[in-house]
N, C-alpha and C positions, 0 to 999 in steps of 0.2 A: 700833973692831972691824973687820979687811978680807978680804974675801969675793973670790972668782974673780967668779960670776955671779951678786951681787945689790951692790947699795950699801943701807948702812945708815947713819941719822943718828939722833941722840936731840935733838928739837928743843920747847923749852919744857916740857911735860908729857904727850908724844907721843913715839913714834918713826914714821920711815919707812924701811921694806923698800922696797924697788925693786926689782922682775926686771928682771937687767941681763943679757940674750943677744939683741942686736939680728940682725938685724931682726926677730924673731918673738918672742923671749924664751922661747926654747922652751924645754921641759922637760927635764932629762937628770938622770941621776944625784947628781951636783956640785951641782946648784941646790937639790933635794928635800934633802938633807943640808943643805945652808947654810939654808934657810930655816927648818929645824929648829932648828937651832943661833943662827940671830938669833933666834927666837920665845922660844929658852931664853933669854936671854940679860938679857930682859927681863921675864921673866914675875915672877921676885919682888923686882924693880925699882919701890920705892913710889913712887919720882920720876915714873914712866910708869905714867900711867893708862889707855892704850890707845895701838894700832897701825894706822896705815894699811899697805897694799900696794896698790903702784901699779907700773907698766911703766913702762921709758925709753921713750924716744920719744914721738909722739904719733899714733900711726897703731895701734898693736897693741900691746895690756893681756897676753896672751899666749898664743898659738896652739895652746898645747895641747904634745903629746911632740914631741920633737927624734929625726924616724923616721928620721935616719939611725944615731944611737946609744943612745936609750934603751931599744929591744927587740932590743939586740944587743951580745954582748961579756960580760956575766954573767947571772944569773939575773933573767928577767923576773917571775918569782915574788916574790922577794925584793923589787925596784924596785917593782913595783906593792902589795905589802904594809906593806913602809915608808912607801911615798907616801900611803898612806892613812890610816898612825897618823900622818903631819902632818896630813891633811887634820882626822883627828878633833882634832888636839891644837890647830888653827884655831878651828872651830868648838866646842870645850868651852875655851877658853884665858879664865880668869878675867878677863881686861881686855876691853871691846869692841872687837872688830876690824875696822877699815872697809876695804872695797875700793873703792881708788880707778880705776873702767876707765875710762882716758883713751883707750882704743881699743878694737878687738874682742878679743872672748873668745871664745875659741873651743875646743872638747873639754877639753884639761886647765885650761884657761883658766878657762872656766865652772865647772868644779868647785872651784878654789880661791877664785872667787868665790862661788859656793854657801857654800862652808863658813865664810864672814866674816858677820858679825852684821849690820854694814850694807853697801849697795850701792850708791856713785855713781857714775853713767853718763855718758859724754860723748853729746849727742844725735847725732851722726852715727855713733855704733859699734852694732855688732851684738854679740849674743850667742847659741853657742847651743852643742849635743852635737853635733858632725858626725863621730863616730866611726865612725858607719854607711856613710858615701859608701868609708870604707878597707874595709869588710866585717867589722869588729870594734866593740865596745859600748864605752861608757864602761868607766874602771877606777879610777878616784879616789871612785868614788859618785856618779857624775851618774844613774845608774837610781834612785838612790834619794833623793836629795836633790831631786831634779827635780819629783819627780813630789808631795812633800810640800810644796814651794813654790808651785807652780803649779796642782795638779790632775793627776790621770790623763788624763785625756780629752787636755789639751794636751799634756802631756809623752810620752805614746805618739807622739801626730804629729811633735814634734819630733825624738825618738830615732829611730825607726821612718824618716822623711823624713831626717834630716839636715842639719833647716831651721834658718835663724836667724832672732832673732828682731830686728826696730828697737828702737831704743832705748825711743821711745812706745810701743811693744808691750809691753815687757818691762816698762814704770812699770804698763801697764793689768793687767796679771796679775799683781804685787805681785812680780815676780822683784828688781825694783830698788826701791830705795827715794824716789831723788832723781835727774833729770837735770842737766848743766853745761853749760854752753854750752863752746864750744870755746874750748880754752886755762885753762878754771877748773877743773877736775877734782880735781885735786890742791888748790888754792887752796879748794875749796870740800870739800873731805874734812879740812884742816886746820881750817877752821872749827868744823866738826862735832865733830874729835877737841879743841878746846877748851872746847866747850860740854860733851861727855862728861866733861872733867878737873874740871866742876865739881859730878859726879855724886857720890851717895856710893858708896865701891867696894867697900865690901863688899855693901852691896843689891845693887849691879850686877853681883857675880860672884854671888850668890845668885840673881836673876832668870836669870841665862844657866843655870844648875846646876838652877833651878825649873822652867823653859819643856821645857828637851832632856830631862829624866827624866821630867817630865810627860807627856810627847809619846811616850814609849815604854811608858808605864805606862797601866792600866785608871782610869777616871777615879776611885777611889777611892783607891786608892794614889797619885794623881797630887795629889790635894787635901791627902792627909797629909804629901806633899813639899812642899806650900807651907807647910803649918801649922808644920814642924820650919823651914824657913826662914826663914818670919815671925818665928818666937820667936827664933832666934838674930838677926834683926838688932833686935830690938826690947831685946835687953840690949848693943849695941852703945854706943860714947860719942857717934856720927856719928847715932843715934836720937834722944839727949838733945839733942845740937845742934839738930837739924832742927826737934826740937818747941820748942824754947825760940826758934829765928829765927822759927818761925812765930806765935807771939805777940807776939811784940817785933815783929812786920811789919819784919826785915832777912831780906839774904841767907844762909843756910846756909853757915857754913868747914867744908866736912868735908874731915877727918883721914885717914880710912879707919881707925879705930879703935873 
Protein backbone atom coordinates (compact mmCIF):
# COMPACT_ATOMS: atom_id res chain seq x y z
CA UNK A 1 0.00 0.00 0.00
CA UNK A 2 1.56 3.28 -1.18
CA UNK A 3 1.03 6.65 0.50
CA UNK A 4 2.38 10.14 -0.11
CA UNK A 5 2.72 11.23 3.53
CA UNK A 6 3.16 7.90 5.31
CA UNK A 7 5.28 4.79 5.17
CA UNK A 8 3.29 1.62 5.80
CA UNK A 9 4.60 -1.88 6.50
CA UNK A 10 3.35 -5.17 7.88
CA UNK A 11 5.93 -6.97 10.03
CA UNK A 12 5.32 -10.29 11.76
CA UNK A 13 1.92 -9.79 13.46
CA UNK A 14 1.91 -5.99 13.64
CA UNK A 15 1.82 -3.00 11.31
CA UNK A 16 4.08 0.06 11.38
CA UNK A 17 2.77 3.44 10.22
CA UNK A 18 5.49 6.09 9.87
CA UNK A 19 4.53 9.75 9.54
CA UNK A 20 6.75 10.83 6.65
CA UNK A 21 6.71 14.57 6.02
CA UNK A 22 10.22 15.67 7.02
CA UNK A 23 11.59 17.59 8.69
CA UNK A 24 8.74 17.93 11.21
CA UNK A 25 6.28 15.29 9.93
CA UNK A 26 3.70 18.05 10.11
CA UNK A 27 -0.01 17.30 9.80
CA UNK A 28 -1.90 18.35 6.70
CA UNK A 29 -5.18 17.20 5.18
CA UNK A 30 -3.51 14.49 3.10
CA UNK A 31 -1.71 12.99 6.09
CA UNK A 32 -4.89 12.81 8.16
CA UNK A 33 -6.78 11.04 5.36
CA UNK A 34 -3.93 8.64 4.70
CA UNK A 35 -3.60 7.84 8.40
CA UNK A 36 -7.30 7.00 8.42
CA UNK A 37 -6.86 4.78 5.34
CA UNK A 38 -3.84 2.97 6.81
CA UNK A 39 -5.75 2.17 9.98
CA UNK A 40 -8.74 0.97 7.97
CA UNK A 41 -6.47 -1.37 5.99
CA UNK A 42 -5.55 -3.38 9.10
CA UNK A 43 -8.60 -2.92 11.31
CA UNK A 44 -10.20 -6.20 10.21
CA UNK A 45 -6.99 -8.04 9.30
CA UNK A 46 -6.71 -10.87 11.83
CA UNK A 47 -3.02 -11.29 11.01
CA UNK A 48 -2.33 -7.84 12.46
CA UNK A 49 -2.71 -7.76 16.23
CA UNK A 50 -1.32 -4.29 16.97
CA UNK A 51 -0.22 -1.10 15.23
CA UNK A 52 2.80 1.14 15.79
CA UNK A 53 2.71 4.83 14.84
CA UNK A 54 6.09 6.56 14.65
CA UNK A 55 7.77 9.42 12.78
CA UNK A 56 10.48 9.49 10.14
CA UNK A 57 13.89 10.75 11.21
CA UNK A 58 15.23 10.79 14.74
CA UNK A 59 14.42 14.30 15.96
CA UNK A 60 10.68 14.97 15.63
CA UNK A 61 7.85 12.45 15.94
CA UNK A 62 5.35 15.06 14.80
CA UNK A 63 5.54 18.82 15.14
CA UNK A 64 1.79 19.40 14.85
CA UNK A 65 -0.16 21.09 12.09
CA UNK A 66 1.54 22.32 8.92
CA UNK A 67 0.85 26.01 9.50
CA UNK A 68 1.54 26.79 5.86
CA UNK A 69 -1.35 24.69 4.55
CA UNK A 70 -3.46 23.08 7.26
CA UNK A 71 -5.61 26.12 7.98
CA UNK A 72 -5.84 27.57 4.47
CA UNK A 73 -7.25 26.58 1.12
CA UNK A 74 -10.25 24.67 2.42
CA UNK A 75 -12.72 24.33 5.24
CA UNK A 76 -10.90 24.47 8.57
CA UNK A 77 -14.08 23.16 10.20
CA UNK A 78 -14.00 20.04 8.03
CA UNK A 79 -10.25 19.59 8.57
CA UNK A 80 -10.61 19.76 12.36
CA UNK A 81 -13.71 17.59 12.57
CA UNK A 82 -12.36 14.87 10.29
CA UNK A 83 -9.04 14.92 12.15
CA UNK A 84 -10.89 14.45 15.40
CA UNK A 85 -12.68 11.44 13.94
CA UNK A 86 -9.28 9.92 13.11
CA UNK A 87 -8.01 10.57 16.65
CA UNK A 88 -11.13 8.88 17.97
CA UNK A 89 -10.56 5.98 15.56
CA UNK A 90 -7.09 5.50 17.04
CA UNK A 91 -8.44 5.73 20.58
CA UNK A 92 -11.22 3.22 19.90
CA UNK A 93 -9.19 0.99 17.59
CA UNK A 94 -9.95 -2.68 18.38
CA UNK A 95 -6.24 -3.50 18.46
CA UNK A 96 -3.60 -1.82 20.63
CA UNK A 97 -1.97 1.20 19.00
CA UNK A 98 1.56 2.03 20.18
CA UNK A 99 3.04 5.50 19.74
CA UNK A 100 6.81 5.23 19.26
CA UNK A 101 7.88 8.80 20.06
CA UNK A 102 11.29 8.83 18.44
CA UNK A 103 11.46 12.63 18.79
CA UNK A 104 9.53 15.66 19.96
CA UNK A 105 5.73 15.47 19.94
CA UNK A 106 4.18 18.93 19.92
CA UNK A 107 0.68 20.22 19.25
CA UNK A 108 -1.10 17.75 17.00
CA UNK A 109 1.79 15.34 17.45
CA UNK A 110 1.05 15.20 21.16
CA UNK A 111 -2.63 14.69 20.31
CA UNK A 112 -1.87 11.73 18.04
CA UNK A 113 0.28 10.22 20.79
CA UNK A 114 -2.40 10.70 23.46
CA UNK A 115 -4.98 8.93 21.29
CA UNK A 116 -2.79 5.81 21.23
CA UNK A 117 -3.11 3.10 23.87
CA UNK A 118 0.63 2.92 24.66
CA UNK A 119 3.31 5.59 24.43
CA UNK A 120 7.05 4.87 24.33
CA UNK A 121 9.23 7.98 24.34
CA UNK A 122 12.88 8.63 23.56
CA UNK A 123 14.74 9.83 26.65
CA UNK A 124 15.83 13.09 25.01
CA UNK A 125 12.45 13.96 23.47
CA UNK A 126 9.88 16.47 24.71
CA UNK A 127 6.11 16.48 24.52
CA UNK A 128 3.45 19.15 24.94
CA UNK A 129 0.44 21.09 23.70
CA UNK A 130 2.09 24.28 22.51
CA UNK A 131 -0.83 25.83 20.57
CA UNK A 132 -1.39 28.69 23.02
CA UNK A 133 2.01 30.06 21.98
CA UNK A 134 0.33 30.79 18.63
CA UNK A 135 -2.75 32.34 20.19
CA UNK A 136 -4.93 29.29 19.51
CA UNK A 137 -5.86 26.12 21.43
CA UNK A 138 -5.60 22.41 20.58
CA UNK A 139 -8.15 21.16 18.08
CA UNK A 140 -7.57 17.40 17.99
CA UNK A 141 -8.67 16.59 21.55
CA UNK A 142 -5.71 17.97 23.49
CA UNK A 143 -7.82 19.90 25.98
CA UNK A 144 -9.80 16.75 26.75
CA UNK A 145 -7.27 13.92 26.72
CA UNK A 146 -4.43 15.69 28.52
CA UNK A 147 -6.38 16.34 31.78
CA UNK A 148 -7.80 12.83 31.64
CA UNK A 149 -4.27 11.42 31.46
CA UNK A 150 -2.35 13.65 33.89
CA UNK A 151 -5.01 15.56 35.84
CA UNK A 152 -6.58 19.01 35.53
CA UNK A 153 -4.00 21.03 37.46
CA UNK A 154 -0.89 20.07 35.49
CA UNK A 155 -2.82 19.94 32.21
CA UNK A 156 -4.02 23.53 32.59
CA UNK A 157 -0.48 24.65 33.38
CA UNK A 158 0.85 23.01 30.23
CA UNK A 159 -2.01 24.17 28.03
CA UNK A 160 -2.04 27.81 29.16
CA UNK A 161 1.74 28.26 29.30
CA UNK A 162 2.31 26.23 26.13
CA UNK A 163 5.04 24.36 27.96
CA UNK A 164 6.59 20.99 27.21
CA UNK A 165 7.56 18.05 29.36
CA UNK A 166 10.86 16.21 29.24
CA UNK A 167 10.60 12.46 28.81
CA UNK A 168 11.29 11.74 32.51
CA UNK A 169 8.62 14.29 33.49
CA UNK A 170 6.13 12.71 31.10
CA UNK A 171 6.88 9.28 32.56
CA UNK A 172 6.46 10.52 36.13
CA UNK A 173 3.07 12.05 35.30
CA UNK A 174 1.86 8.90 33.54
CA UNK A 175 1.66 10.55 30.13
CA UNK A 176 3.95 7.89 28.65
CA UNK A 177 4.42 4.24 29.57
CA UNK A 178 8.15 3.76 29.07
CA UNK A 179 11.31 5.57 28.02
CA UNK A 180 13.71 4.40 25.33
CA UNK A 181 17.35 5.10 24.74
CA UNK A 182 18.55 6.97 21.67
CA UNK A 183 17.94 4.93 18.53
CA UNK A 184 15.95 2.22 20.35
CA UNK A 185 12.42 3.65 20.42
CA UNK A 186 11.07 1.81 17.39
CA UNK A 187 12.82 -1.40 18.41
CA UNK A 188 11.27 -1.17 21.87
CA UNK A 189 7.86 -0.55 20.30
CA UNK A 190 8.28 -3.64 18.12
CA UNK A 191 9.21 -5.70 21.17
CA UNK A 192 6.03 -4.50 22.86
CA UNK A 193 4.04 -5.31 19.70
CA UNK A 194 5.38 -8.86 19.77
CA UNK A 195 4.28 -9.16 23.38
CA UNK A 196 0.86 -7.76 22.49
CA UNK A 197 0.62 -10.33 19.72
CA UNK A 198 0.53 -13.11 22.31
CA UNK A 199 -2.46 -11.60 24.12
CA UNK A 200 -6.06 -12.75 23.48
CA UNK A 201 -7.41 -10.46 20.72
CA UNK A 202 -11.06 -10.52 21.77
CA UNK A 203 -10.26 -9.81 25.41
CA UNK A 204 -7.92 -7.01 24.33
CA UNK A 205 -10.60 -5.39 22.19
CA UNK A 206 -13.16 -5.64 24.96
CA UNK A 207 -10.71 -4.24 27.52
CA UNK A 208 -10.24 -1.15 25.35
CA UNK A 209 -14.00 -0.78 24.94
CA UNK A 210 -14.77 -1.37 28.62
CA UNK A 211 -12.20 1.13 29.86
CA UNK A 212 -13.25 3.86 27.42
CA UNK A 213 -16.99 3.32 27.85
CA UNK A 214 -16.59 3.10 31.60
CA UNK A 215 -14.66 6.36 31.84
CA UNK A 216 -17.58 8.12 30.18
CA UNK A 217 -20.31 6.60 32.39
CA UNK A 218 -21.41 6.71 36.04
CA UNK A 219 -19.91 3.86 38.08
CA UNK A 220 -23.09 1.74 38.12
CA UNK A 221 -23.36 1.82 34.33
CA UNK A 222 -19.61 1.33 34.00
CA UNK A 223 -19.76 -1.89 36.05
CA UNK A 224 -22.54 -3.15 33.78
CA UNK A 225 -20.30 -2.45 30.79
CA UNK A 226 -17.63 -4.62 32.40
CA UNK A 227 -20.06 -7.44 33.24
CA UNK A 228 -21.31 -7.61 29.65
CA UNK A 229 -17.74 -7.64 28.32
CA UNK A 230 -16.69 -10.31 30.85
CA UNK A 231 -19.54 -12.60 29.84
CA UNK A 232 -18.66 -12.11 26.18
CA UNK A 233 -15.05 -13.15 26.75
CA UNK A 234 -16.11 -16.14 28.81
CA UNK A 235 -17.94 -17.58 25.79
CA UNK A 236 -14.84 -17.47 23.52
CA UNK A 237 -12.55 -20.30 22.48
CA UNK A 238 -9.68 -18.14 23.75
CA UNK A 239 -11.11 -18.29 27.26
CA UNK A 240 -11.27 -22.08 27.11
CA UNK A 241 -7.71 -22.18 25.78
CA UNK A 242 -6.45 -19.80 28.48
CA UNK A 243 -8.01 -21.81 31.28
CA UNK A 244 -6.77 -25.12 29.88
CA UNK A 245 -3.28 -23.66 29.47
CA UNK A 246 -3.35 -22.45 33.07
CA UNK A 247 -4.07 -25.92 34.43
CA UNK A 248 -1.62 -27.55 32.02
CA UNK A 249 1.06 -25.04 33.05
CA UNK A 250 1.83 -24.13 29.44
CA UNK A 251 1.67 -20.87 27.44
CA UNK A 252 -1.74 -20.16 25.95
CA UNK A 253 -2.12 -20.03 22.16
CA UNK A 254 -4.86 -17.46 21.55
CA UNK A 255 -6.53 -17.56 18.12
CA UNK A 256 -8.95 -14.64 18.43
CA UNK A 257 -12.00 -16.89 18.43
